Backbone as CSV, one residue per row, in Angstrom:
resi,resn,N_x,N_y,N_z,CA_x,CA_y,CA_z,C_x,C_y,C_z
1,MET,-29.180,-24.576,0.715,-28.643,-23.243,0.361,-28.949,-22.233,1.474
2,MET,-27.970,-21.367,1.755,-28.123,-20.390,2.830,-28.782,-19.098,2.349
3,ASN,-28.902,-18.966,1.020,-29.569,-17.796,0.447,-28.931,-16.487,0.928
4,LEU,-27.615,-16.393,0.827,-26.906,-15.179,1.250,-27.112,-14.061,0.235
5,ASN,-27.280,-12.854,0.747,-27.404,-11.666,-0.107,-26.039,-10.970,-0.117
6,VAL,-25.310,-11.088,-1.232,-23.905,-10.678,-1.270,-23.700,-9.456,-2.167
7,LYS,-22.913,-8.497,-1.647,-22.617,-7.286,-2.419,-21.137,-6.929,-2.282
8,ILE,-20.516,-6.565,-3.407,-19.117,-6.117,-3.405,-19.073,-4.592,-3.323
9,ASP,-18.164,-4.074,-2.514,-17.966,-2.631,-2.407,-17.264,-2.129,-3.674
10,ASN,-17.941,-1.293,-4.437,-17.396,-0.828,-5.712,-16.179,0.083,-5.562
11,SER,-16.026,0.688,-4.383,-14.877,1.590,-4.198,-13.644,0.844,-3.696
12,SER,-13.787,-0.442,-3.386,-12.634,-1.245,-2.985,-11.848,-1.677,-4.216
13,GLY,-10.676,-2.217,-3.964,-9.843,-2.683,-5.065,-8.703,-1.737,-5.349
14,PHE,-8.012,-2.004,-6.431,-6.778,-1.292,-6.749,-6.949,0.225,-6.790
15,CYS,-5.977,0.929,-6.170,-5.895,2.372,-6.359,-5.293,2.625,-7.742
16,PHE,-5.339,3.866,-8.216,-4.910,4.139,-9.592,-3.425,3.845,-9.790
17,GLY,-2.616,3.998,-8.726,-1.184,3.732,-8.842,-0.909,2.270,-9.130
18,VAL,-1.663,1.390,-8.481,-1.491,-0.050,-8.689,-2.028,-0.449,-10.066
19,VAL,-3.176,0.122,-10.451,-3.736,-0.147,-11.787,-2.704,0.203,-12.860
20,TYR,-2.080,1.352,-12.707,-1.070,1.844,-13.654,0.104,0.860,-13.753
21,ALA,0.595,0.386,-12.600,1.740,-0.531,-12.571,1.392,-1.867,-13.233
22,ILE,0.207,-2.383,-12.936,-0.179,-3.687,-13.478,-0.442,-3.595,-14.981
23,GLU,-1.037,-2.502,-15.413,-1.245,-2.325,-16.859,0.087,-2.260,-17.606
24,MET,1.065,-1.559,-17.019,2.388,-1.480,-17.643,3.027,-2.864,-17.709
25,ALA,2.900,-3.627,-16.608,3.471,-4.977,-16.566,2.830,-5.865,-17.629
26,GLU,1.501,-5.818,-17.717,0.803,-6.680,-18.685,1.152,-6.303,-20.123
27,ASP,1.304,-5.024,-20.388,1.701,-4.587,-21.737,3.071,-5.166,-22.109
28,MET,4.012,-5.095,-21.151,5.360,-5.610,-21.406,5.357,-7.125,-21.536
29,LEU,4.543,-7.793,-20.718,4.459,-9.259,-20.785,3.874,-9.708,-22.126
30,ASP,2.870,-8.982,-22.611,2.290,-9.302,-23.933,3.325,-9.102,-25.036
31,GLU,4.182,-8.107,-24.831,5.155,-7.748,-25.860,6.334,-8.716,-25.917
32,GLN,6.876,-9.085,-24.725,8.103,-9.892,-24.760,8.020,-11.216,-24.002
33,GLY,6.879,-11.495,-23.363,6.683,-12.808,-22.753,7.212,-12.972,-21.352
34,TYR,8.044,-12.044,-20.908,8.539,-12.078,-19.532,8.948,-10.665,-19.126
35,LEU,9.055,-10.447,-17.838,9.483,-9.140,-17.329,9.942,-9.307,-15.891
36,TYR,11.081,-8.712,-15.573,11.555,-8.707,-14.192,10.852,-7.578,-13.424
37,CYS,10.589,-7.842,-12.148,9.962,-6.824,-11.290,10.704,-6.806,-9.962
38,LEU,11.126,-5.641,-9.536,11.866,-5.507,-8.285,10.891,-5.492,-7.106
39,GLY,10.792,-6.634,-6.423,9.836,-6.777,-5.325,8.449,-7.119,-5.845
40,ASP,7.561,-7.550,-4.941,6.186,-7.871,-5.341,5.528,-6.659,-5.974
41,ILE,4.945,-6.841,-7.147,4.334,-5.717,-7.856,3.196,-5.109,-7.040
42,VAL,2.561,-5.939,-6.231,1.482,-5.486,-5.347,1.465,-6.438,-4.160
43,HIS,1.053,-5.944,-3.002,1.059,-6.788,-1.798,-0.176,-7.689,-1.757
44,ASN,-0.284,-8.517,-2.790,-1.368,-9.483,-2.832,-0.870,-10.734,-3.549
45,ASP,-0.731,-11.818,-2.792,-0.133,-13.047,-3.334,-0.905,-13.604,-4.528
46,GLU,-2.238,-13.491,-4.495,-3.045,-14.055,-5.581,-2.801,-13.315,-6.893
47,GLU,-2.698,-11.998,-6.829,-2.429,-11.206,-8.037,-1.004,-11.453,-8.529
48,VAL,-0.074,-11.576,-7.600,1.313,-11.868,-7.981,1.388,-13.213,-8.708
49,LYS,0.674,-14.221,-8.173,0.667,-15.550,-8.824,0.096,-15.458,-10.239
50,ARG,-0.966,-14.666,-10.406,-1.588,-14.523,-11.728,-0.590,-13.946,-12.731
51,LEU,0.147,-12.912,-12.298,1.096,-12.267,-13.201,2.343,-13.122,-13.419
52,GLU,2.747,-13.877,-12.397,3.881,-14.794,-12.575,3.556,-15.855,-13.628
53,ALA,2.307,-16.272,-13.644,1.884,-17.265,-14.644,1.976,-16.688,-16.063
54,LYS,1.931,-15.361,-16.168,2.046,-14.710,-17.480,3.495,-14.385,-17.833
55,GLY,4.422,-14.644,-16.873,5.842,-14.422,-17.166,6.543,-13.393,-16.302
56,LEU,5.853,-12.837,-15.299,6.497,-11.863,-14.413,7.484,-12.581,-13.496
57,LYS,8.696,-12.048,-13.399,9.739,-12.656,-12.561,10.066,-11.683,-11.425
58,ILE,9.677,-12.038,-10.200,9.929,-11.178,-9.045,11.366,-11.390,-8.569
59,ILE,12.113,-10.302,-8.463,13.491,-10.399,-7.979,13.698,-9.458,-6.790
60,ASP,14.721,-9.762,-5.984,15.058,-8.885,-4.867,16.277,-8.036,-5.240
61,ARG,16.732,-7.211,-4.307,17.844,-6.298,-4.600,19.148,-7.049,-4.892
62,GLU,19.305,-8.176,-4.214,20.512,-8.982,-4.428,20.564,-9.489,-5.874
63,ALA,19.431,-9.984,-6.359,19.369,-10.480,-7.742,19.540,-9.329,-8.735
64,LEU,19.040,-8.155,-8.377,19.166,-6.987,-9.257,20.635,-6.636,-9.483
65,GLN,21.450,-6.810,-8.454,22.881,-6.506,-8.570,23.531,-7.330,-9.684
66,GLU,23.031,-8.550,-9.879,23.642,-9.475,-10.840,23.029,-9.377,-12.241
67,LEU,21.906,-8.679,-12.345,21.174,-8.635,-13.614,21.827,-7.646,-14.584
68,ARG,21.896,-8.037,-15.851,22.483,-7.160,-16.876,21.590,-7.153,-18.118
69,ASP,21.550,-5.994,-18.783,20.935,-5.873,-20.119,19.495,-6.382,-20.178
70,GLU,18.712,-6.073,-19.160,17.313,-6.518,-19.117,16.396,-5.340,-18.794
71,LYS,15.093,-5.580,-18.936,14.087,-4.604,-18.521,13.578,-4.988,-17.134
72,VAL,13.447,-3.988,-16.263,12.997,-4.234,-14.885,11.893,-3.239,-14.537
73,LEU,10.796,-3.764,-14.040,9.677,-2.909,-13.631,9.916,-2.349,-12.232
74,ILE,9.746,-1.050,-12.115,9.726,-0.391,-10.800,8.269,-0.252,-10.412
75,ARG,7.874,-0.848,-9.314,6.459,-0.867,-8.919,5.994,0.485,-8.372
76,ALA,4.719,0.569,-8.029,4.106,1.838,-7.638,4.748,2.476,-6.417
77,HIS,5.364,1.662,-5.538,5.952,2.191,-4.296,7.120,3.146,-4.531
78,GLY,7.731,3.078,-5.721,8.884,3.932,-5.987,10.176,3.311,-5.474
79,GLU,11.294,3.911,-5.859,12.616,3.399,-5.504,13.552,4.540,-5.119
80,PRO,14.585,4.241,-4.322,15.586,5.266,-3.986,16.518,5.529,-5.172
81,PRO,17.270,6.631,-5.131,18.191,6.967,-6.233,19.213,5.874,-6.526
82,SER,19.586,5.097,-5.523,20.602,4.054,-5.716,20.156,3.011,-6.750
83,THR,18.844,2.765,-6.847,18.339,1.797,-7.825,18.547,2.299,-9.251
84,TYR,18.311,3.585,-9.459,18.485,4.171,-10.791,19.973,4.203,-11.180
85,LYS,20.819,4.435,-10.179,22.269,4.443,-10.413,22.739,3.053,-10.832
86,LEU,22.248,2.023,-10.132,22.612,0.644,-10.457,22.132,0.268,-11.858
87,ALA,20.949,0.754,-12.222,20.394,0.450,-13.543,21.324,0.951,-14.651
88,ILE,21.878,2.139,-14.454,22.812,2.690,-15.449,24.067,1.822,-15.516
89,GLU,24.581,1.447,-14.345,25.811,0.639,-14.282,25.622,-0.735,-14.940
90,ASN,24.434,-1.324,-14.782,24.180,-2.684,-15.276,23.451,-2.700,-16.622
91,ASN,23.334,-1.518,-17.237,22.641,-1.406,-18.532,21.226,-1.992,-18.457
92,LEU,20.511,-1.645,-17.403,19.130,-2.094,-17.227,18.177,-1.001,-17.709
93,THR,17.129,-1.410,-18.400,16.075,-0.483,-18.791,14.977,-0.553,-17.743
94,LEU,14.728,0.559,-17.069,13.694,0.575,-16.031,12.344,0.943,-16.629
95,VAL,11.376,0.082,-16.396,9.981,0.364,-16.740,9.387,0.959,-15.475
96,ASP,9.348,2.278,-15.421,9.071,2.957,-14.152,7.569,3.175,-13.951
97,ALA,7.000,2.355,-13.056,5.568,2.472,-12.745,5.357,3.107,-11.377
98,SER,6.332,3.902,-10.924,6.173,4.592,-9.643,4.905,5.438,-9.661
99,CYS,4.139,5.362,-8.591,2.907,6.145,-8.488,3.234,7.640,-8.539
100,PRO,2.499,8.428,-9.320,2.759,9.872,-9.393,2.688,10.560,-8.022
101,VAL,1.809,10.073,-7.146,1.701,10.665,-5.801,2.985,10.411,-5.014
102,VAL,3.545,9.214,-5.157,4.793,8.869,-4.475,5.955,9.676,-5.046
103,LEU,6.009,9.811,-6.377,7.084,10.579,-7.010,7.064,12.039,-6.549
104,LYS,5.880,12.600,-6.435,5.756,13.987,-5.974,6.290,14.110,-4.546
105,LEU,5.967,13.124,-3.716,6.442,13.119,-2.332,7.969,12.989,-2.289
106,GLN,8.528,12.100,-3.109,9.981,11.948,-3.161,10.652,13.279,-3.500
107,ASN,10.104,13.983,-4.476,10.686,15.269,-4.887,10.615,16.300,-3.767
108,ARG,9.515,16.319,-3.045,9.369,17.286,-1.950,10.361,16.991,-0.823
109,ILE,10.538,15.695,-0.535,11.489,15.319,0.513,12.920,15.652,0.084
110,LYS,13.227,15.412,-1.197,14.568,15.744,-1.712,14.829,17.247,-1.591
111,ASN,13.825,18.058,-1.910,13.974,19.515,-1.785,14.213,19.926,-0.338
112,SER,13.496,19.318,0.586,13.683,19.618,2.009,15.084,19.209,2.461
113,PHE,15.530,18.060,1.983,16.866,17.570,2.352,17.945,18.520,1.821
114,ASP,17.766,18.974,0.583,18.736,19.903,-0.012,18.803,21.216,0.764
115,LYS,17.698,21.567,1.432,17.665,22.792,2.252,18.152,22.531,3.681
116,LYS,18.617,21.280,3.919,19.159,20.880,5.217,18.119,20.947,6.345
117,GLU,16.879,20.646,6.010,15.832,20.607,7.033,15.905,19.286,7.810
118,GLN,15.438,19.297,9.052,15.372,18.088,9.882,14.098,17.338,9.495
119,ILE,14.249,16.209,8.805,13.098,15.522,8.204,12.679,14.311,9.033
120,TYR,11.392,14.267,9.355,10.789,13.128,10.048,9.675,12.567,9.165
121,ILE,9.653,11.239,9.027,8.673,10.594,8.141,7.817,9.626,8.952
122,TYR,6.505,9.885,8.960,5.552,8.985,9.599,5.265,7.853,8.625
123,GLY,5.783,6.671,8.914,5.628,5.556,7.990,6.074,4.246,8.604
124,LYS,5.882,3.190,7.871,6.199,1.840,8.346,7.667,1.518,8.073
125,HIS,8.380,1.121,9.122,9.783,0.755,8.975,9.944,-0.362,7.939
126,GLY,10.862,-0.161,7.010,11.163,-1.201,6.034,10.200,-1.294,4.863
127,HIS,9.135,-0.493,4.869,8.183,-0.530,3.756,8.859,-0.011,2.492
128,ALA,8.514,-0.613,1.357,9.163,-0.261,0.084,9.062,1.234,-0.218
129,GLU,7.888,1.809,-0.007,7.737,3.246,-0.275,8.642,4.060,0.638
130,VAL,8.682,3.684,1.908,9.486,4.421,2.892,10.978,4.319,2.561
131,GLU,11.414,3.154,2.077,12.818,2.997,1.684,13.160,3.946,0.545
132,GLY,12.214,4.116,-0.375,12.412,5.054,-1.475,12.494,6.498,-0.987
133,LEU,11.688,6.825,0.016,11.700,8.176,0.590,13.001,8.430,1.349
134,LEU,13.417,7.441,2.131,14.671,7.559,2.887,15.848,7.794,1.949
135,GLY,15.794,7.143,0.800,16.878,7.275,-0.166,17.061,8.705,-0.665
136,GLN,15.991,9.501,-0.604,16.084,10.910,-1.030,16.879,11.735,-0.022
137,THR,17.084,11.186,1.164,17.759,11.926,2.242,19.091,11.296,2.632
138,ASN,19.600,10.415,1.750,20.847,9.720,2.073,20.724,8.959,3.399
139,GLN,19.531,8.414,3.641,19.210,7.619,4.845,19.253,8.443,6.130
140,GLU,19.182,9.766,6.020,19.341,10.618,7.205,18.014,10.993,7.871
141,ALA,16.899,10.883,7.158,15.602,11.212,7.768,15.285,10.206,8.871
142,VAL,14.453,10.625,9.809,14.011,9.741,10.900,12.633,9.193,10.542
143,VAL,12.515,7.868,10.532,11.231,7.216,10.254,10.649,6.708,11.565
144,PHE,9.349,6.933,11.759,8.687,6.411,12.963,7.285,5.945,12.600
145,GLN,6.871,4.842,13.212,5.532,4.304,12.970,4.526,4.840,13.971
146,ASP,5.040,5.243,15.124,4.166,5.722,16.196,4.900,6.818,16.962
147,ILE,4.161,7.804,17.421,4.759,8.933,18.142,5.519,8.478,19.391
148,SER,5.123,7.316,19.934,5.782,6.800,21.147,7.241,6.412,20.890
149,GLU,7.612,6.239,19.615,8.994,5.899,19.283,9.930,7.093,19.438
150,LEU,9.367,8.295,19.474,10.179,9.512,19.533,10.335,9.996,20.973
151,ASP,11.546,10.367,21.315,11.794,11.009,22.606,11.593,12.510,22.402
152,ILE,10.394,12.956,22.710,9.994,14.326,22.352,10.924,15.371,22.953
153,ASP,11.407,15.146,24.165,12.278,16.134,24.820,13.589,16.357,24.083
154,SER,14.037,15.334,23.353,15.336,15.465,22.676,15.194,15.793,21.185
155,LEU,13.974,15.998,20.719,13.759,16.323,19.307,14.212,17.749,19.005
156,PRO,14.585,18.008,17.752,14.925,19.388,17.375,13.706,20.294,17.534
157,ARG,13.953,21.553,17.797,12.840,22.497,18.035,12.147,22.893,16.736
158,GLU,12.774,22.582,15.612,12.141,22.790,14.305,12.299,21.520,13.488
159,MET,11.230,21.092,12.830,11.319,19.896,11.992,10.353,19.991,10.816
160,THR,10.642,19.186,9.799,9.744,19.061,8.653,9.156,17.660,8.686
161,LEU,7.835,17.591,8.716,7.141,16.316,8.883,6.467,15.884,7.577
162,TYR,6.749,14.640,7.182,6.101,14.036,6.021,5.429,12.733,6.444
163,SER,4.660,12.165,5.515,4.003,10.893,5.800,4.059,9.988,4.588
164,GLN,4.201,8.702,4.839,3.967,7.683,3.808,2.577,7.937,3.228
165,THR,2.399,7.736,1.941,1.156,8.151,1.281,-0.083,7.384,1.738
166,THR,0.102,6.201,2.336,-1.048,5.365,2.700,-1.373,5.402,4.191
167,LYS,-0.764,6.319,4.928,-1.032,6.392,6.365,-2.356,7.109,6.656
168,SER,-2.797,6.992,7.909,-4.055,7.612,8.342,-3.900,9.133,8.455
169,THR,-4.810,9.858,7.802,-4.794,11.319,7.875,-5.018,11.788,9.314
170,ASP,-5.978,11.172,10.006,-6.269,11.554,11.388,-5.040,11.401,12.269
171,ASN,-4.339,10.275,12.133,-3.138,10.049,12.946,-2.045,11.066,12.638
172,PHE,-1.912,11.403,11.362,-0.889,12.378,10.961,-1.118,13.710,11.683
173,TYR,-2.375,14.155,11.690,-2.646,15.450,12.320,-2.589,15.380,13.849
174,LYS,-2.863,14.217,14.414,-2.676,14.042,15.863,-1.197,14.129,16.228
175,ILE,-0.349,13.550,15.371,1.104,13.604,15.595,1.580,15.061,15.529
176,LYS,1.098,15.772,14.514,1.476,17.185,14.380,1.062,17.970,15.624
177,GLU,-0.159,17.709,16.098,-0.675,18.419,17.273,0.166,18.119,18.519
178,THR,0.524,16.851,18.699,1.335,16.453,19.859,2.690,17.150,19.836
179,LEU,3.306,17.188,18.668,4.621,17.823,18.540,4.528,19.335,18.762
180,THR,3.494,19.947,18.223,3.304,21.393,18.377,3.074,21.756,19.841
181,GLU,2.268,20.939,20.524,1.995,21.187,21.947,3.250,21.048,22.798
182,ALA,4.217,20.295,22.282,5.487,20.126,23.003,6.451,21.276,22.708
183,GLY,5.969,22.274,21.968,6.781,23.450,21.691,7.669,23.333,20.463
184,ILE,7.389,22.348,19.613,8.186,22.146,18.410,7.514,22.838,17.225
185,SER,8.302,23.551,16.459,7.786,24.188,15.255,7.778,23.144,14.137
186,VAL,6.575,22.771,13.692,6.437,21.671,12.738,5.982,22.193,11.377
187,ASN,6.818,21.960,10.363,6.420,22.230,8.989,5.801,20.938,8.466
188,ALA,4.480,20.826,8.611,3.792,19.564,8.294,3.344,19.540,6.844
189,ASN,3.741,18.479,6.150,3.372,18.299,4.749,2.430,17.104,4.640
190,ASP,1.167,17.389,4.438,0.174,16.322,4.308,0.305,15.718,2.909
191,THR,1.008,14.593,2.836,1.289,13.963,1.547,0.545,12.636,1.414
192,ILE,-0.551,12.511,2.134,-1.314,11.266,2.146,-2.262,11.224,0.942
193,CYS,-2.290,10.093,0.265,-3.138,9.931,-0.917,-4.599,9.857,-0.494
194,ARG,-5.391,10.788,-0.990,-6.800,10.839,-0.584,-7.604,9.658,-1.123
195,GLN,-7.174,9.083,-2.239,-7.890,7.914,-2.754,-7.804,6.767,-1.744
196,VAL,-6.696,6.733,-1.012,-6.509,5.705,0.014,-7.146,6.139,1.334
197,SER,-6.827,7.356,1.789,-7.287,7.775,3.120,-8.800,7.926,3.194
198,ASN,-9.442,8.307,2.079,-10.902,8.463,2.086,-11.631,7.133,2.226
199,ARG,-10.921,6.040,1.985,-11.558,4.728,2.098,-11.927,4.401,3.540
200,ASP,-11.247,5.017,4.492,-11.626,4.823,5.900,-13.118,5.097,6.079
201,LYS,-13.529,6.287,5.642,-14.927,6.706,5.820,-15.864,5.866,4.959
202,GLU,-15.451,5.607,3.709,-16.295,4.823,2.798,-16.529,3.419,3.354
203,LEU,-15.455,2.791,3.860,-15.578,1.422,4.368,-16.357,1.369,5.668
204,LYS,-16.200,2.397,6.483,-16.952,2.446,7.742,-18.450,2.433,7.436
205,SER,-18.837,3.225,6.454,-20.237,3.281,6.049,-20.675,1.945,5.444
206,PHE,-19.830,1.380,4.583,-20.149,0.119,3.905,-20.316,-1.024,4.921
207,ALA,-19.373,-1.124,5.854,-19.371,-2.244,6.812,-20.614,-2.248,7.700
208,GLY,-21.176,-1.067,7.908,-22.346,-0.972,8.779,-23.647,-1.415,8.121
209,GLU,-23.597,-1.697,6.825,-24.815,-2.028,6.079,-25.147,-3.527,6.079
210,PHE,-24.248,-4.368,6.614,-24.390,-5.816,6.432,-24.345,-6.595,7.757
211,ASP,-24.924,-7.797,7.704,-24.827,-8.689,8.867,-23.381,-9.143,9.047
212,LYS,-22.738,-9.495,7.939,-21.360,-9.985,7.971,-20.557,-9.268,6.877
213,VAL,-19.261,-9.102,7.157,-18.368,-8.470,6.173,-17.155,-9.369,5.955
214,ILE,-16.820,-9.593,4.685,-15.624,-10.339,4.327,-14.616,-9.346,3.754
215,PHE,-13.504,-9.201,4.452,-12.453,-8.285,3.998,-11.359,-9.111,3.328
216,VAL,-11.109,-8.821,2.048,-10.174,-9.614,1.244,-8.880,-8.827,1.051
217,SER,-7.758,-9.419,1.479,-6.484,-8.708,1.366,-5.317,-9.673,1.496
218,GLY,-4.189,-9.296,0.925,-2.960,-10.041,1.164,-2.450,-9.739,2.566
219,THR,-1.767,-10.678,3.164,-1.272,-10.487,4.536,-0.104,-9.501,4.588
220,LYS,0.534,-9.217,3.451,1.667,-8.282,3.433,1.227,-6.824,3.321
221,SER,-0.044,-6.602,3.070,-0.533,-5.241,2.821,-0.764,-4.481,4.123
222,SER,0.039,-3.441,4.368,-0.160,-2.633,5.575,-1.461,-1.843,5.463
223,ASN,-1.783,-1.410,4.251,-3.052,-0.728,4.003,-4.226,-1.661,4.316
224,GLY,-4.065,-2.939,3.960,-5.106,-3.933,4.232,-5.377,-4.106,5.710
225,LYS,-4.311,-4.146,6.510,-4.472,-4.309,7.963,-5.242,-3.133,8.562
226,VAL,-4.886,-1.930,8.097,-5.554,-0.719,8.601,-7.040,-0.727,8.239
227,LEU,-7.338,-0.999,6.961,-8.728,-0.942,6.504,-9.565,-2.082,7.083
228,TYR,-8.947,-3.232,7.291,-9.658,-4.337,7.952,-10.108,-3.910,9.347
229,ASN,-9.222,-3.251,10.084,-9.575,-2.808,11.439,-10.661,-1.737,11.431
230,VAL,-10.686,-0.907,10.381,-11.766,0.078,10.233,-13.105,-0.655,10.138
231,CYS,-13.137,-1.699,9.308,-14.369,-2.489,9.138,-14.732,-3.225,10.427
232,LYS,-13.745,-3.813,11.057,-13.959,-4.610,12.274,-14.491,-3.744,13.410
233,ASP,-13.987,-2.514,13.502,-14.464,-1.590,14.545,-15.929,-1.236,14.335
234,LYS,-16.311,-1.091,13.071,-17.697,-0.733,12.747,-18.615,-1.948,12.826
235,ASN,-18.119,-3.084,12.343,-18.922,-4.308,12.325,-18.067,-5.463,12.863
236,PRO,-18.300,-5.873,14.126,-17.494,-6.940,14.742,-17.542,-8.256,13.958
237,ASN,-18.579,-8.435,13.146,-18.697,-9.658,12.338,-17.980,-9.501,10.999
238,THR,-16.732,-9.016,11.076,-15.898,-8.841,9.892,-14.798,-9.885,9.914
239,TYR,-14.586,-10.538,8.774,-13.604,-11.622,8.693,-12.557,-11.313,7.628
240,PHE,-11.298,-11.545,7.953,-10.177,-11.297,7.047,-9.818,-12.582,6.315
241,ILE,-9.796,-12.528,4.992,-9.345,-13.686,4.213,-8.430,-13.203,3.084
242,SER,-7.587,-14.126,2.610,-6.716,-13.809,1.477,-7.176,-14.469,0.191
243,ASN,-7.967,-15.542,0.311,-8.511,-16.210,-0.870,-9.741,-17.035,-0.468
244,THR,-10.387,-17.633,-1.436,-11.671,-18.313,-1.191,-11.536,-19.532,-0.284
245,THR,-10.358,-20.146,-0.241,-10.190,-21.356,0.582,-10.313,-21.055,2.070
246,GLU,-10.198,-19.790,2.440,-10.251,-19.413,3.856,-11.664,-19.078,4.334
247,LEU,-12.632,-19.112,3.425,-14.024,-18.880,3.823,-14.523,-20.029,4.703
248,ASP,-15.328,-19.697,5.699,-15.866,-20.700,6.633,-17.387,-20.557,6.673
249,LYS,-18.071,-21.608,6.286,-19.540,-21.575,6.209,-20.182,-21.269,7.561
250,SER,-19.487,-21.641,8.648,-20.053,-21.446,9.991,-20.141,-19.971,10.389
251,TRP,-19.485,-19.090,9.611,-19.571,-17.657,9.916,-20.958,-17.090,9.612
252,PHE,-21.733,-17.789,8.793,-22.953,-17.205,8.248,-24.216,-17.908,8.737
253,ALA,-25.292,-17.146,8.751,-26.615,-17.695,9.036,-27.472,-17.535,7.779
254,GLU,-28.541,-18.294,7.719,-29.418,-18.247,6.556,-29.936,-16.830,6.326
255,ASN,-29.945,-16.405,5.064,-30.445,-15.096,4.630,-29.584,-13.911,5.093
256,ASP,-28.376,-14.171,5.554,-27.472,-13.071,5.942,-27.189,-12.158,4.762
257,SER,-27.060,-10.865,5.069,-26.521,-9.937,4.074,-25.009,-9.890,4.298
258,VAL,-24.240,-10.001,3.214,-22.782,-10.079,3.323,-22.136,-9.041,2.403
259,GLY,-21.276,-8.215,2.981,-20.522,-7.238,2.194,-19.105,-7.729,1.970
260,ILE,-18.609,-7.558,0.751,-17.231,-7.926,0.431,-16.465,-6.656,0.079
261,CYS,-15.323,-6.465,0.717,-14.503,-5.292,0.437,-13.031,-5.675,0.560
262,GLY,-12.133,-4.727,0.281,-10.721,-5.080,0.314,-9.813,-3.869,0.331
263,ALA,-8.514,-4.156,0.254,-7.475,-3.133,0.315,-7.237,-2.510,-1.050
264,THR,-6.358,-1.512,-1.093,-6.010,-0.886,-2.373,-5.140,-1.813,-3.216
265,SER,-4.717,-2.929,-2.624,-3.913,-3.915,-3.352,-4.712,-5.184,-3.660
266,THR,-6.026,-5.148,-3.445,-6.877,-6.320,-3.686,-7.529,-6.235,-5.065
267,PRO,-7.284,-7.214,-5.937,-7.898,-7.161,-7.270,-9.400,-7.441,-7.236
268,MET,-10.131,-6.776,-8.099,-11.579,-6.971,-8.166,-11.926,-8.421,-8.518
269,TRP,-11.118,-9.046,-9.379,-11.424,-10.425,-9.773,-11.407,-11.365,-8.564
270,LEU,-10.575,-11.066,-7.583,-10.500,-11.918,-6.393,-11.751,-11.734,-5.523
271,MET,-12.209,-10.487,-5.395,-13.443,-10.239,-4.633,-14.626,-10.888,-5.333
272,GLU,-14.602,-10.897,-6.655,-15.677,-11.559,-7.419,-15.646,-13.071,-7.205
273,GLN,-14.472,-13.657,-7.099,-14.346,-15.083,-6.785,-14.965,-15.392,-5.420
274,VAL,-14.687,-14.506,-4.456,-15.236,-14.685,-3.105,-16.761,-14.615,-3.146
275,ARG,-17.285,-13.640,-3.891,-18.749,-13.523,-4.044,-19.338,-14.802,-4.629
276,ASP,-18.727,-15.297,-5.698,-19.246,-16.497,-6.368,-19.225,-17.700,-5.430
277,GLU,-18.199,-17.793,-4.607,-18.087,-18.910,-3.655,-19.172,-18.806,-2.585
278,LEU,-19.416,-17.593,-2.099,-20.454,-17.397,-1.067,-21.842,-17.754,-1.600
279,LEU,-22.072,-17.450,-2.852,-23.386,-17.723,-3.439,-23.650,-19.217,-3.599
280,LYS,-22.587,-20.031,-3.463,-22.743,-21.499,-3.515,-23.149,-22.079,-2.161
281,PHE,-22.975,-21.285,-1.088,-23.266,-21.796,0.264,-24.761,-22.077,0.432
């Protein structure tokens, strides 16, 4: 036995938006035995498998077009107006688990669009939340993942800046500063979820307390990639895994202290599985 001292970060795991969506899904599954969900309910394959075993049916937009007279869960990321329009046409009942923070952001972007403002969104291309935000602007807003994607000289002299809710607060304000220094009048709307953004600091502190850190996340989670790098920067002995089968005994030395943490899409039960597996080493 390696006698590892293992601790789970209590602030890791699902954000309230994901908790809300999964609770709604489980309630519906208990009630009717199955439920359609547009896209992965959460960017974590292990949690998706657990819910699929209970009757959750993940569908894409193409399948949604063909679906009639059913209930469909809208996940925490939110959806564009076109999804709600299709639901009416196909007599679909939407179980709307859109995160309240995302819904508030959608409304603010819609108001800006109605005022004919030049809208720029700091976010990940193709991300479900970003697609929902773009839909509020009839696909007219400009989405960028990095300031280097923008040709600053050709940008409008006035713009309204928003952010995907899970982006880095520090990066958002650096982008605003760069644009302002270039002589652009920026109406910056800090729409980043603090429950997510504050984890940067919490995880940095957590990662520094241990010999080794195991970061548990699905590979599809953009939030997971960001938070993993926060841990890795603080503690180079940080390892990314998606499930217990990816643990490697050679990473550890006898009596190591090991911290386990994860993304806002990582279920606590999965981190507990990782802890239990480490304690067997």
